[in-house]
DRENDO-1510 file (C-alpha; in Angstrom, 1 decimal, always signed):
<recs>
REC; n; res; u; v; w
REC; 1; MET; +65.3; -188.5; +0.3 .
REC; 2; ALA; +68.8; -190.1; +0.3 .
REC; 3; VAL; +69.2; -193.7; -0.7 .
REC; 4; ALA; +70.1; -194.9; +2.8 .
REC; 5; GLU; +67.1; -193.2; +4.3 .
REC; 6; ARG; +64.8; -194.6; +1.7 .
REC; 7; SER; +66.1; -198.1; +2.4 .
REC; 8; ALA; +65.6; -197.7; +6.1 .
REC; 9; VAL; +62.0; -196.6; +5.5 .
REC; 10; THR; +61.4; -199.6; +3.3 .
REC; 11; ARG; +62.7; -202.0; +5.9 .
REC; 12; GLU; +60.6; -200.3; +8.6 .
REC; 13; ARG; +57.4; -200.5; +6.5 .
REC; 14; ARG; +58.1; -204.2; +5.7 .
REC; 15; ARG; +58.3; -205.0; +9.4 .
REC; 16; GLN; +54.9; -203.5; +10.0 .
REC; 17; PRO; +52.1; -206.1; +9.8 .
REC; 18; ARG; +49.5; -205.5; +7.1 .
REC; 19; SER; +46.0; -204.8; +8.3 .
REC; 20; PRO; +43.5; -207.6; +7.7 .
REC; 21; TRP; +41.0; -204.9; +6.7 .
REC; 22; PRO; +41.8; -203.6; +3.2 .
REC; 23; LEU; +39.7; -200.5; +3.9 .
REC; 24; LEU; +42.1; -199.3; +6.5 .
REC; 25; ALA; +45.0; -199.4; +4.0 .
REC; 26; GLN; +43.2; -196.8; +1.9 .
REC; 27; PRO; +43.8; -193.0; +2.1 .
REC; 28; ARG; +42.3; -191.4; +5.2 .
REC; 29; GLY; +39.9; -189.2; +3.2 .
REC; 30; LEU; +38.5; -192.2; +1.3 .
REC; 31; VAL; +38.0; -194.1; +4.6 .
REC; 32; VAL; +36.1; -191.1; +6.0 .
REC; 33; LEU; +33.9; -190.8; +2.8 .
REC; 34; ILE; +33.1; -194.5; +2.7 .
REC; 35; SER; +32.2; -194.5; +6.5 .
REC; 36; ALA; +30.1; -191.4; +6.1 .
REC; 37; VAL; +28.1; -192.8; +3.1 .
REC; 38; VAL; +27.5; -196.2; +4.6 .
REC; 39; GLY; +26.6; -194.7; +8.0 .
REC; 40; CYS; +24.2; -192.4; +6.4 .
REC; 41; ALA; +22.6; -195.3; +4.5 .
REC; 42; VAL; +22.1; -197.3; +7.7 .
REC; 43; LEU; +20.6; -194.3; +9.6 .
REC; 44; LEU; +18.3; -193.4; +6.8 .
REC; 45; GLY; +17.2; -197.0; +6.5 .
REC; 46; ALA; +16.5; -197.4; +10.2 .
REC; 47; GLY; +14.5; -194.1; +10.3 .
REC; 48; ALA; +12.5; -194.9; +7.1 .
REC; 49; ALA; +11.7; -198.5; +8.2 .
REC; 50; ALA; +10.1; -197.2; +11.4 .
REC; 51; ARG; +7.8; -194.9; +9.4 .
REC; 52; THR; +7.0; -197.0; +6.3 .
REC; 53; PRO; +4.0; -199.3; +6.5 .
REC; 54; VAL; +4.1; -202.7; +4.9 .
REC; 55; ARG; +1.8; -203.0; +1.9 .
REC; 56; GLY; +1.4; -206.1; -0.1 .
REC; 57; GLU; +1.1; -204.3; -3.5 .
REC; 58; GLU; +4.3; -202.4; -2.8 .
REC; 59; LEU; +6.2; -205.6; -1.8 .
REC; 60; ALA; +5.0; -207.3; -5.0 .
REC; 61; THR; +6.2; -204.3; -7.1 .
REC; 62; PHE; +9.5; -204.3; -5.3 .
REC; 63; GLY; +9.9; -208.0; -5.9 .
REC; 64; ALA; +9.3; -207.6; -9.7 .
REC; 65; LEU; +11.9; -204.8; -9.9 .
REC; 66; VAL; +14.4; -206.9; -8.0 .
REC; 67; ALA; +13.8; -209.8; -10.4 .
REC; 68; CYS; +14.3; -207.5; -13.4 .
REC; 69; ALA; +17.6; -206.1; -11.9 .
REC; 70; GLY; +18.7; -209.7; -11.2 .
REC; 71; LEU; +18.1; -210.7; -14.8 .
REC; 72; SER; +20.1; -207.7; -15.9 .
REC; 73; VAL; +23.0; -208.9; -13.7 .
REC; 74; GLU; +22.7; -212.4; -15.2 .
REC; 75; ALA; +22.9; -211.0; -18.7 .
REC; 76; MET; +26.1; -209.2; -17.7 .
REC; 77; ARG; +27.5; -212.5; -16.5 .
REC; 78; ARG; +26.9; -214.2; -19.9 .
REC; 79; LEU; +28.5; -211.4; -21.8 .
REC; 80; GLY; +31.2; -210.4; -19.3 .
REC; 81; LYS; +31.9; -207.2; -17.7 .
REC; 82; PRO; +35.2; -205.2; -18.1 .
REC; 83; SER; +37.2; -204.5; -15.0 .
REC; 84; GLY; +37.5; -201.0; -13.5 .
REC; 85; LEU; +34.9; -198.3; -13.7 .
REC; 86; THR; +32.2; -199.4; -16.1 .
REC; 87; ARG; +28.7; -198.1; -17.0 .
REC; 88; ASP; +25.6; -200.2; -17.1 .
REC; 89; LEU; +21.8; -199.7; -17.3 .
REC; 90; LEU; +20.9; -200.8; -13.8 .
REC; 91; GLY; +19.5; -197.3; -13.3 .
REC; 92; ALA; +16.5; -198.5; -15.4 .
REC; 93; TRP; +15.5; -200.4; -12.2 .
REC; 94; TRP; +16.7; -197.9; -9.6 .
REC; 95; LEU; +14.5; -195.1; -11.0 .
REC; 96; PRO; +11.1; -196.8; -11.0 .
REC; 97; THR; +11.8; -198.0; -7.5 .
REC; 98; MET; +12.7; -194.5; -6.5 .
REC; 99; LEU; +9.6; -193.0; -8.1 .
REC; 100; MET; +6.9; -195.6; -7.5 .
REC; 101; LEU; +7.7; -196.9; -4.1 .
REC; 102; PRO; +8.4; -195.3; -0.7 .
REC; 103; PRO; +12.1; -194.1; -0.2 .
REC; 104; LEU; +12.9; -197.1; +1.9 .
REC; 105; TYR; +12.8; -199.4; -1.1 .
REC; 106; ALA; +15.3; -197.2; -2.9 .
REC; 107; LEU; +17.8; -198.0; -0.1 .
REC; 108; LEU; +17.0; -201.7; -0.1 .
REC; 109; LEU; +17.2; -202.5; -3.9 .
REC; 110; PRO; +21.0; -202.0; -4.3 .
REC; 111; VAL; +21.6; -204.6; -1.6 .
REC; 112; PRO; +20.5; -207.8; -3.5 .
REC; 113; VAL; +21.8; -206.3; -6.8 .
REC; 114; TYR; +25.3; -205.7; -5.5 .
REC; 115; LEU; +25.4; -209.1; -3.8 .
REC; 116; LEU; +24.6; -210.6; -7.2 .
REC; 117; LEU; +27.4; -208.5; -8.8 .
REC; 118; GLN; +29.8; -209.7; -6.2 .
REC; 119; TYR; +29.1; -213.4; -6.3 .
REC; 120; ARG; +27.9; -213.8; -9.9 .
REC; 121; ILE; +30.0; -211.4; -11.9 .
REC; 122; ARG; +33.3; -210.7; -10.2 .
REC; 123; ARG; +34.6; -210.7; -6.7 .
REC; 124; ALA; +35.7; -207.2; -5.8 .
REC; 125; VAL; +37.1; -205.7; -2.6 .
REC; 126; ALA; +34.2; -205.7; -0.1 .
REC; 127; HIS; +34.4; -202.1; +0.8 .
REC; 128; ARG; +34.0; -201.0; -2.8 .
REC; 129; ARG; +30.8; -203.0; -3.3 .
REC; 130; VAL; +29.4; -201.7; +0.0 .
REC; 131; PHE; +30.2; -198.1; -0.9 .
REC; 132; ASN; +28.7; -198.5; -4.3 .
REC; 133; ALA; +25.5; -200.0; -2.9 .
REC; 134; ALA; +25.3; -197.3; -0.2 .
REC; 135; SER; +25.9; -194.4; -2.6 .
REC; 136; VAL; +23.2; -195.6; -5.0 .
REC; 137; GLY; +20.9; -196.2; -2.0 .
REC; 138; VAL; +21.5; -192.7; -0.5 .
REC; 139; ALA; +21.2; -190.9; -3.8 .
REC; 140; GLY; +18.0; -192.9; -4.6 .
REC; 141; PHE; +16.6; -192.2; -1.1 .
REC; 142; ALA; +17.2; -188.4; -1.4 .
REC; 143; ALA; +15.7; -188.2; -4.9 .
REC; 144; SER; +12.7; -190.4; -3.8 .
REC; 145; MET; +12.2; -188.3; -0.7 .
REC; 146; LEU; +12.2; -185.2; -2.9 .
REC; 147; PHE; +9.6; -186.6; -5.3 .
REC; 148; HIS; +7.3; -188.1; -2.7 .
REC; 149; SER; +7.4; -185.0; -0.4 .
REC; 150; ALA; +6.5; -182.8; -3.4 .
REC; 151; VAL; +3.7; -185.1; -4.4 .
REC; 152; GLY; +2.4; -185.8; -0.9 .
REC; 153; GLY; +3.0; -182.4; +0.6 .
REC; 154; GLY; +5.6; -183.1; +3.3 .
REC; 155; TRP; +8.3; -185.3; +4.9 .
REC; 156; GLU; +6.0; -187.7; +6.7 .
REC; 157; ALA; +3.7; -188.1; +3.7 .
REC; 158; GLY; +6.7; -188.7; +1.5 .
REC; 159; VAL; +8.0; -191.5; +3.6 .
REC; 160; SER; +4.8; -193.6; +3.5 .
REC; 161; LEU; +3.1; -192.3; +0.4 .
REC; 162; PRO; +1.0; -195.2; -1.1 .
REC; 163; LEU; +1.5; -196.5; -4.7 .
REC; 164; GLU; -1.8; -195.1; -5.9 .
REC; 165; SER; -0.7; -191.5; -5.2 .
REC; 166; THR; +2.5; -191.8; -7.2 .
REC; 167; GLU; +0.6; -193.4; -10.1 .
REC; 168; ASP; -1.8; -190.4; -10.1 .
REC; 169; ALA; +1.2; -187.9; -10.0 .
REC; 170; MET; +3.0; -189.6; -12.8 .
REC; 171; SER; -0.1; -189.4; -15.1 .
REC; 172; THR; +0.0; -185.5; -15.1 .
REC; 173; VAL; +2.5; -183.4; -17.0 .
REC; 174; PRO; +3.8; -181.5; -13.9 .
REC; 175; GLY; +4.2; -184.8; -12.1 .
REC; 176; ALA; +6.1; -186.3; -15.0 .
REC; 177; MET; +8.4; -183.3; -15.2 .
REC; 178; LEU; +9.0; -183.5; -11.4 .
REC; 179; ALA; +9.8; -187.2; -11.8 .
REC; 180; LEU; +12.3; -186.4; -14.6 .
REC; 181; ALA; +14.0; -183.7; -12.4 .
REC; 182; CYS; +14.2; -186.1; -9.4 .
REC; 183; CYS; +15.8; -188.7; -11.7 .
REC; 184; ALA; +18.4; -186.1; -12.8 .
REC; 185; VAL; +19.0; -185.4; -9.1 .
REC; 186; PHE; +19.7; -189.1; -8.5 .
REC; 187; THR; +22.2; -189.3; -11.4 .
REC; 188; VAL; +24.0; -186.2; -10.2 .
REC; 189; LEU; +24.3; -187.3; -6.6 .
REC; 190; ASN; +25.5; -190.8; -7.5 .
REC; 191; ASN; +28.1; -189.4; -9.9 .
REC; 192; LEU; +29.3; -186.9; -7.3 .
REC; 193; ALA; +29.8; -189.8; -4.8 .
REC; 194; VAL; +31.8; -191.7; -7.5 .
REC; 195; VAL; +33.9; -188.6; -8.3 .
REC; 196; ALA; +34.7; -188.0; -4.7 .
REC; 197; ALA; +35.8; -191.6; -4.2 .
REC; 198; MET; +38.0; -191.4; -7.3 .
REC; 199; CYS; +39.6; -188.1; -6.2 .
REC; 200; LEU; +40.4; -189.5; -2.7 .
REC; 201; SER; +41.6; -192.9; -3.9 .
REC; 202; ALA; +45.3; -193.7; -4.2 .
REC; 203; THR; +44.9; -194.4; -8.0 .
REC; 204; GLY; +43.8; -190.8; -8.8 .
REC; 205; ALA; +41.7; -192.0; -11.8 .
REC; 206; PRO; +40.8; -189.4; -14.5 .
REC; 207; TRP; +37.2; -188.9; -13.5 .
REC; 208; ARG; +36.5; -186.1; -15.9 .
REC; 209; LYS; +37.2; -188.4; -18.9 .
REC; 210; THR; +35.2; -191.2; -17.4 .
REC; 211; LEU; +32.1; -189.4; -16.2 .
REC; 212; CYS; +31.9; -186.1; -18.0 .
REC; 213; ASP; +32.5; -187.0; -21.6 .
REC; 214; ARG; +29.9; -187.0; -24.3 .
REC; 215; GLU; +29.5; -190.8; -24.3 .
REC; 216; ALA; +28.9; -190.8; -20.5 .
REC; 217; LEU; +26.2; -188.1; -20.8 .
REC; 218; ILE; +24.5; -190.1; -23.6 .
REC; 219; VAL; +24.4; -193.2; -21.5 .
REC; 220; ASP; +23.0; -191.2; -18.5 .
REC; 221; GLY; +20.3; -189.9; -20.8 .
REC; 222; VAL; +19.4; -193.3; -22.2 .
REC; 223; GLU; +19.3; -194.7; -18.6 .
REC; 224; LEU; +17.0; -191.9; -17.5 .
REC; 225; CYS; +14.6; -192.5; -20.4 .
REC; 226; ALA; +14.6; -196.3; -19.7 .
REC; 227; GLY; +13.9; -195.7; -16.0 .
REC; 228; ILE; +11.1; -193.3; -16.7 .
REC; 229; THR; +9.5; -195.7; -19.1 .
REC; 230; ALA; +9.8; -198.5; -16.6 .
REC; 231; ALA; +8.3; -196.3; -13.9 .
REC; 232; ILE; +5.2; -195.5; -16.1 .
REC; 233; VAL; +4.8; -199.2; -17.0 .
REC; 234; THR; +5.1; -200.2; -13.3 .
REC; 235; GLY; +2.4; -197.7; -12.5 .
REC; 236; LEU; +0.1; -199.5; -14.9 .
REC; 237; SER; +1.0; -203.0; -13.8 .
REC; 238; PRO; +4.2; -204.6; -12.5 .
REC; 239; VAL; +3.5; -207.6; -14.9 .
REC; 240; LEU; +4.1; -205.2; -17.8 .
REC; 241; LEU; +7.8; -205.0; -16.8 .
REC; 242; ALA; +8.2; -208.1; -18.9 .
REC; 243; VAL; +7.7; -205.8; -21.9 .
REC; 244; VAL; +10.3; -203.3; -20.8 .
REC; 245; LEU; +12.9; -205.9; -19.8 .
REC; 246; PRO; +14.0; -207.2; -23.3 .
REC; 247; PRO; +14.9; -203.7; -24.8 .
REC; 248; VAL; +16.7; -202.7; -21.6 .
REC; 249; LEU; +18.7; -206.0; -21.8 .
REC; 250; LEU; +19.5; -205.3; -25.4 .
REC; 251; LEU; +20.7; -201.8; -24.7 .
REC; 252; GLN; +22.8; -203.0; -21.8 .
REC; 253; ARG; +24.3; -205.7; -24.0 .
REC; 254; SER; +25.3; -203.2; -26.6 .
REC; 255; LEU; +26.8; -200.9; -24.0 .
REC; 256; LEU; +28.8; -203.6; -22.3 .
REC; 257; TYR; +30.0; -205.0; -25.7 .
REC; 258; GLN; +31.4; -201.6; -26.6 .
REC; 259; GLN; +33.2; -201.3; -23.2 .
REC; 260; LEU; +34.6; -204.8; -23.6 .
REC; 261; GLN; +36.0; -203.9; -27.0 .
REC; 262; THR; +37.6; -200.8; -25.5 .
REC; 263; ALA; +39.0; -202.8; -22.6 .
REC; 264; ALA; +40.6; -205.3; -25.0 .
REC; 265; ARG; +42.5; -202.5; -26.6 .
REC; 266; THR; +43.6; -200.6; -23.6 .
REC; 267; ASP; +45.7; -201.0; -20.5 .
REC; 268; PRO; +43.4; -201.1; -17.4 .
REC; 269; LYS; +45.8; -199.1; -15.1 .
REC; 270; THR; +46.6; -196.2; -17.4 .
REC; 271; GLY; +43.9; -196.2; -20.1 .
REC; 272; LEU; +46.6; -196.1; -22.8 .
REC; 273; LEU; +46.8; -198.6; -25.6 .
REC; 274; ASN; +48.1; -202.0; -24.5 .
REC; 275; ALA; +51.2; -203.5; -26.1 .
REC; 276; GLY; +49.5; -205.5; -28.8 .
REC; 277; THR; +47.2; -202.7; -29.9 .
REC; 278; TRP; +50.0; -200.2; -29.9 .
REC; 279; GLU; +52.2; -202.4; -32.1 .
REC; 280; THR; +49.3; -202.8; -34.6 .
REC; 281; GLU; +48.6; -199.1; -34.8 .
REC; 282; ALA; +52.2; -198.0; -34.8 .
REC; 283; GLY; +53.0; -200.5; -37.5 .
REC; 284; ALA; +50.2; -199.1; -39.7 .
REC; 285; GLU; +51.4; -195.5; -39.1 .
REC; 286; LEU; +55.0; -196.5; -40.0 .
REC; 287; ALA; +53.8; -198.2; -43.2 .
REC; 288; ARG; +52.0; -195.0; -44.2 .
REC; 289; ALA; +55.0; -192.9; -43.4 .
REC; 290; ARG; +57.3; -195.0; -45.6 .
REC; 291; GLU; +54.9; -194.9; -48.5 .
REC; 292; ALA; +54.6; -191.1; -48.2 .
REC; 293; GLY; +58.4; -190.7; -47.8 .
REC; 294; GLN; +57.8; -189.0; -44.4 .
REC; 295; SER; +59.8; -189.4; -41.2 .
REC; 296; ALA; +58.7; -190.8; -37.8 .
REC; 297; ALA; +60.2; -191.6; -34.5 .
REC; 298; VAL; +59.8; -194.1; -31.7 .
REC; 299; LEU; +60.3; -193.3; -28.0 .
REC; 300; ILE; +60.7; -195.9; -25.2 .
REC; 301; ILE; +60.1; -194.3; -21.8 .
REC; 302; ASP; +61.1; -196.1; -18.5 .
REC; 303; ILE; +60.3; -194.9; -15.0 .
REC; 304; ASP; +63.5; -194.7; -13.0 .
REC; 305; HIS; +63.8; -196.9; -9.8 .
REC; 306; PHE; +60.1; -197.9; -10.1 .
REC; 307; LYS; +60.6; -201.1; -8.1 .
REC; 308; SER; +62.0; -199.0; -5.2 .
REC; 309; VAL; +58.9; -196.8; -5.4 .
REC; 310; ASN; +56.7; -199.9; -5.1 .
REC; 311; ASP; +58.7; -201.4; -2.3 .
REC; 312; THR; +58.8; -198.1; -0.3 .
REC; 313; TYR; +55.3; -196.7; -0.8 .
REC; 314; GLY; +53.2; -199.8; -1.9 .
REC; 315; HIS; +51.7; -200.9; -5.1 .
REC; 316; LEU; +48.7; -198.7; -4.9 .
REC; 317; PHE; +51.0; -195.7; -5.0 .
REC; 318; GLY; +52.9; -197.4; -7.8 .
REC; 319; ASP; +49.6; -197.5; -9.8 .
REC; 320; HIS; +49.1; -193.8; -9.0 .
REC; 321; VAL; +52.6; -193.1; -10.4 .
REC; 322; LEU; +51.8; -195.1; -13.6 .
REC; 323; LEU; +48.6; -193.2; -14.1 .
REC; 324; GLY; +50.3; -189.9; -13.4 .
REC; 325; VAL; +53.0; -190.6; -15.9 .
REC; 326; ALA; +50.5; -191.7; -18.5 .
REC; 327; THR; +48.4; -188.6; -18.0 .
REC; 328; THR; +51.4; -186.4; -18.3 .
REC; 329; LEU; +52.6; -188.1; -21.5 .
REC; 330; THR; +49.2; -187.8; -23.2 .
REC; 331; GLY; +48.9; -184.2; -22.1 .
REC; 332; GLN; +52.1; -183.3; -23.9 .
REC; 333; LEU; +51.5; -185.2; -27.1 .
REC; 334; ARG; +49.5; -184.5; -30.3 .
REC; 335; SER; +46.2; -186.3; -31.0 .
REC; 336; GLY; +47.9; -188.1; -33.9 .
REC; 337; ASP; +50.7; -189.5; -31.8 .
REC; 338; VAL; +50.4; -193.2; -30.7 .
REC; 339; VAL; +51.1; -193.8; -27.1 .
REC; 340; GLY; +50.8; -197.0; -25.1 .
REC; 341; ARG; +52.0; -198.9; -22.1 .
REC; 342; PHE; +54.5; -201.5; -23.1 .
REC; 343; GLY; +54.5; -203.4; -19.9 .
REC; 344; GLY; +55.7; -202.9; -16.3 .
REC; 345; GLU; +57.0; -199.3; -16.0 .
REC; 346; GLU; +57.7; -198.9; -19.8 .
REC; 347; PHE; +55.8; -196.7; -22.2 .
REC; 348; VAL; +56.1; -196.3; -25.9 .
REC; 349; VAL; +55.3; -193.4; -28.2 .
REC; 350; LEU; +55.2; -193.2; -32.0 .
REC; 351; LEU; +55.7; -189.7; -33.4 .
REC; 352; PRO; +54.4; -189.6; -37.0 .
REC; 353; GLY; +56.2; -187.0; -39.1 .
REC; 354; ALA; +58.8; -186.2; -36.5 .
REC; 355; ASP; +62.4; -185.9; -37.6 .
REC; 356; MET; +65.5; -186.2; -35.4 .
REC; 357; ALA; +65.4; -182.6; -34.0 .
REC; 358; GLU; +61.6; -182.7; -33.3 .
REC; 359; ALA; +61.8; -186.1; -31.7 .
REC; 360; CYS; +64.6; -184.9; -29.4 .
REC; 361; ARG; +62.7; -181.8; -28.4 .
REC; 362; VAL; +59.5; -183.9; -27.7 .
REC; 363; ALA; +61.5; -186.4; -25.7 .
REC; 364; GLU; +63.2; -183.8; -23.6 .
REC; 365; ARG; +59.9; -182.0; -22.9 .
REC; 366; LEU; +58.3; -185.3; -21.7 .
REC; 367; ARG; +61.3; -185.9; -19.5 .
REC; 368; MET; +61.1; -182.5; -17.9 .
REC; 369; ARG; +57.3; -182.6; -17.5 .
REC; 370; VAL; +57.3; -185.9; -15.7 .
REC; 371; GLY; +60.1; -184.7; -13.4 .
REC; 372; ARG; +57.8; -181.8; -12.4 .
REC; 373; MET; +55.0; -184.0; -11.4 .
REC; 374; GLU; +53.7; -183.4; -7.8 .
REC; 375; LEU; +53.2; -186.7; -6.1 .
REC; 376; ASN; +52.5; -187.2; -2.4 .
REC; 377; ALA; +52.7; -190.4; -0.4 .
REC; 378; ASP; +51.7; -190.2; +3.3 .
REC; 379; GLY; +52.6; -186.5; +3.4 .
REC; 380; GLU; +56.0; -187.1; +1.7 .
REC; 381; GLU; +56.8; -185.5; -1.6 .
REC; 382; VAL; +58.0; -188.2; -4.1 .
REC; 383; ALA; +60.1; -187.2; -7.1 .
REC; 384; ILE; +59.7; -189.3; -10.2 .
REC; 385; THR; +62.1; -189.3; -13.2 .
REC; 386; VAL; +62.1; -191.1; -16.5 .
REC; 387; SER; +64.8; -192.2; -18.9 .
REC; 388; LEU; +64.1; -192.2; -22.7 .
REC; 389; GLY; +65.6; -193.8; -25.7 .
REC; 390; LEU; +64.5; -192.8; -29.2 .
REC; 391; ALA; +65.0; -194.0; -32.7 .
REC; 392; VAL; +64.1; -192.3; -36.0 .
REC; 393; LEU; +62.8; -194.0; -39.1 .
REC; 394; GLN; +65.3; -194.5; -42.0 .
REC; 395; VAL; +68.1; -193.4; -39.6 .
REC; 396; HIS; +68.1; -196.2; -37.0 .
REC; 397; GLY; +65.7; -198.7; -38.7 .
REC; 398; ASP; +63.2; -199.2; -41.4 .
REC; 399; ASP; +60.5; -201.1; -39.6 .
REC; 400; LEU; +58.9; -201.2; -36.2 .
REC; 401; VAL; +61.0; -204.1; -34.9 .
REC; 402; SER; +64.3; -202.4; -35.8 .
REC; 403; LEU; +63.2; -199.1; -34.4 .
REC; 404; LEU; +62.1; -200.6; -31.1 .
REC; 405; ALA; +65.4; -202.5; -30.9 .
REC; 406; ALA; +67.4; -199.3; -31.5 .
REC; 407; ALA; +65.3; -197.3; -29.0 .
REC; 408; ASP; +65.7; -200.0; -26.4 .
REC; 409; LEU; +69.5; -199.9; -26.8 .
REC; 410; ALA; +69.3; -196.1; -26.5 .
REC; 411; LEU; +67.3; -196.5; -23.3 .
REC; 412; TYR; +70.0; -198.8; -21.9 .
REC; 413; ARG; +72.5; -196.1; -22.7 .
REC; 414; ALA; +70.4; -193.5; -20.8 .
REC; 415; LYS; +70.1; -195.9; -17.8 .
REC; 416; GLY; +73.8; -196.6; -17.8 .
REC; 417; ALA; +74.7; -192.9; -18.0 .
REC; 418; GLY; +72.9; -192.1; -14.8 .
REC; 419; ARG; +69.1; -192.1; -15.7 .
REC; 420; ASP; +66.8; -189.1; -16.0 .
REC; 421; ARG; +68.0; -188.3; -19.6 .
REC; 422; VAL; +67.3; -188.9; -23.2 .
REC; 423; CYS; +69.7; -190.8; -25.5 .
REC; 424; LEU; +70.0; -191.8; -29.1 .
REC; 425; PRO; +71.4; -195.2; -30.2 .
REC; 426; VAL; +75.0; -195.3; -31.5 .
REC; 427; VAL; +74.9; -195.3; -35.2 .
REC; 428; ALA; +77.9; -196.3; -37.3 .
REC; 429; ARG; +78.6; -194.2; -40.4 .
REC; 430; PRO; +78.1; -195.7; -43.8 .
REC; 431; ALA; +81.1; -197.7; -45.0 .
REC; 432; ILE; +83.6; -195.4; -46.7 .
REC; 433; PRO; +86.8; -196.6; -48.4 .
REC; 434; ALA; +89.8; -196.3; -46.3 .
REC; 435; GLN; +91.9; -193.3; -47.1 .
REC; 436; LEU; +95.7; -192.9; -47.1 .
REC; 437; GLY; +97.1; -191.1; -44.2 .
REC; 438; ALA; +99.8; -188.4; -44.3 .
REC; 439; HIS; +102.5; -191.1; -44.4 .
REC; 440; GLY; +100.8; -193.4; -46.9 .
REC; 441; GLU; +99.2; -195.9; -44.4 .
REC; 442; ARG; +95.4; -196.6; -44.5 .
REC; 443; GLU; +93.3; -194.9; -41.9 .
REC; 444; ALA; +89.9; -196.3; -40.8 .
REC; 445; VAL; +87.1; -193.8; -40.5 .
REC; 446; PRO; +86.1; -193.5; -36.9 .
REC; 447; PRO; +82.5; -194.3; -35.9 .
REC; 448; ALA; +80.0; -191.5; -35.2 .
REC; 449; PRO; +80.2; -190.3; -31.6 .
REC; 450; SER; +77.3; -191.1; -29.3 .
REC; 451; VAL; +74.8; -188.2; -29.1 .
REC; 452; THR; +72.3; -187.4; -26.4 .
REC; 453; ALA; +69.0; -185.9; -27.3 .
REC; 454; ALA; +70.0; -182.4; -26.1 .
REC; 455; GLU; +73.1; -182.5; -28.2 .
REC; 456; GLY; +71.2; -183.7; -31.2 .
REC; 457; ALA; +68.7; -180.8; -30.9 .
REC; 458; GLU; +71.5; -178.2; -30.5 .
REC; 459; ALA; +73.4; -179.6; -33.5 .
REC; 460; ASP; +70.3; -179.5; -35.6 .
</recs>
């Protein structure tokens, strides 16, 4: 799109009034998904409520499980909960509700829990809380329906199966295996809802790394074991939940503490190291490189015209661009390279062991890969380019501060030369005594010419 056309689009979008409903500003596919999940939860709840008899013992058990879940939320409040997608052990209370009580209660339990999360932990956008509560409720209802129907012998029996029948089923080996399988179904369904929402959202978060890595599977396994244990104890007596609560709270505290430590080191929008952590790790790598007599290079990467992208397509799409660039950078770098977000639209990379030629090749590859990113905003293809400045250890500086300063100057050269390119800083040659010219006058040695990364790679 030409600059004039882009400016016209920007002015036109600014004239349009913003919707008072944040949900309507989300991608259409996400709106459809949220509406479908919430609508399904409401319909299932209405149908189950009409078929589920009210029993005092079940209400008391439900109240005990709500209390345990509430105490878990309060424990989060005292420790703190990192922003973004986090993992907790609230499933330890979803699962016994799902197994020991009629399916209606699996739909109802997330409601008070997510209200507590909203008003006691952190205020989040309302449609996110509603979607999370509905997805947990629907997944729990489906798994509970599967378990109670298998135990009771049919749909109608599954809806209103009394507590005594589930206790008897859980006491047998086949019943315990069935309960374990239904808990796994609940975990899979809930994760699928989260994955679908992440894929349809404007942020395009890396769901594979978040939900399918080894640590996530371990947490799911621990949560499943805790939930099964709580279900067995609930079958004996809801009062015995007081014995299960302390170890669950301790496990949850350890889990959240680890996530808080990770959040303190990383940038929440991209998952890369934040500026402070990057400087610490890059400084340590440079010190090791100097001691070993090895080379290293620093890159500063800046997204071209990023403010215009934000003004034209909105900040949600801007976050999507940041995440896309971060993912592209990490996909093209080695595991030993140190990459971080330096602030705004700037990224920094330390390349341990890279000399001038290798640093130039890496920088050019990063520039080309980002330029090939496929980004779509409201059906319109958006091209993103980056400018890069690089500096090499013992050529442009001897410590992190001097290398960053040199790379920053090189970045300004790339911006001034038209953007979408890689530049090196201008380096003066070492002082050489003036020589006599052909006619006896002294001649000054001219400075080294400026070199772009491509020229540097060819010359090498």
